[in-house]
N, C-alpha and C positions, 0 to 999 in steps of 0.2 A: 503494499500499500504506498502511497505517497500524500504529500499534502500540498503538492502544486496544484493549484487553481483548484483547490476545493474548498468549497463555502463552508462558513462556520454551521451551516445547518447540516451539510453533508458529513463534517468533521465530527459533530456530536452523535451522529448515528453509527460512527464505527466503533467496531469492538475494543473495549478497554483491555482485554486480556491480551489482545493482539499488540496495542503501545506499550503496554507496561512489559511484556517480554521483549520488544525492542530494547526499551529503556534499560531494563535489567542486564541485556546481553552488552549493550553499548557501554554504560557505567561499570560494569565488573572489567571489560576491557581496557577501557581506558585506564582504571584504576591498578591494575594489574601490569598494565606497560609501564606506568609512571614508576611504580614500586621497582619492577626490573630494572629500569634505568638507574635506580638508587641501589642497585646490588642485592636486594632481596625480594621474596615471593610474598603473597598475601598470606598464603597458609603458615609460611613461618612467623611472620607478624603476629597470627593469630595464636600459635603455639607459644610464641614467648609471653603473648598477653593472658594466656590461660592459666600458664605456669606461674605468673608473677601475683603475689600478695598486693601488691599495689596496683592491680588492675583488675581482671576478671576472677582469678583463683580467691576463693574465701577464705583460705588457711595458708597457702604458698606451699602446700605438701605435694610431693611429685606426683605425677600420674602416668600411667601405662598409655600404648598408642589408642588401644580400645576406649578407655576412659575419655581420652582427649576426643577421639571421633564421636562419642555420645556427646560429650560437652559442646560440639561444635555442629550437631546435627543439623542445626538450622540454617546454618549458611556455609557449611563447607561442601564443595563442587564435587559430583563423581569423577572427575579427574583428577582431583588433588589425590597425592601420596603421601601422607603423612610420616611413612617410614622414610621416604627418600629427602622430604623436608627436614625430619627430624636429624636424619645422617647430618645434611648440610650444617644444621646449627651446631650439634655434637663435634664437627670437625671443626667449627670456629670458635670451640670452646664457650659458647653461649649457654649450651645445655651439658649434663652429665647424665649417666646413665648408671642405676645401680643394678645389684645381683637380680633384683625383682622385675627388672626391666620397666622401672619406674623412670621417667625423665623427671630431672631437676633444673630449675633455673639458675646459673651462677651468677657472680657480681657482674661479668663482664656482659651476660645475657641481659639482666637486668638495666645495666646502663645502653646496652643496644637498643632493648626495647623503647626506653625514655628518648633516645637518640631519632630512633625511626617513626616514633608518635609526632615528632616534630616536621614530617613531611606531611601530615595529613590536611593541615590548614591550606597548604598552597595547592592540593590536589582538588580539595573541595571547592577553594575560591576559582580555580579554572573550570569547574564543573557548573558552578553557579553564575560563571559570568552572562551578565546580561539578564539574571532572574534577580527581582527584587526579592526580599524576605517575605513580604505580605504575598506575593504570589506563589512563592515557594510552599508556605504555610498553607493556602488555599490548596494547593494541588497535594499535600500531605492529608489535609483533612478530607478532601474528595476519594484519596484512595482508601483511607481509613473506612470512611462510609460505604464505599464500593465493599471491601472486606468483610464490614459486617453486614452488608446487605447478601453477600455469598454464603453466610452462615460462618464465617470465620472469625476467630478474635483478634483483638487489637489490642497490644501490651501496653 
């Protein structure tokens, strides 16, 4: 589908699922490309975040790959290979692994998480270019309403 020469009335009749799917793929691809240019992957950043007591981890305890997969179930993509991503972090010294196969964040890994998080505002700014906050808020509210109308829940 294209929006070239389509009236607002015609656009209003187009399926939201199509446009949300296109948006999702484009936003993920852009974000991942920006992260790759900076030397890391989105799943690597998620691993660091999920193991940090200063971020997502409630207790800073190590986790196994299956536990991490479960924790990330709502946002991990089918092509994401957490074992390979964890290996990359282990080789950088950002994670360690114990005898029970639990992954633990190192001090260097915590510093890397903090450093990598500093990239998010620039990525967000590029994606939000030309969109004022009021329009963005309206869009999110519309998406939340669509979700509820479809029987889903909004966190």
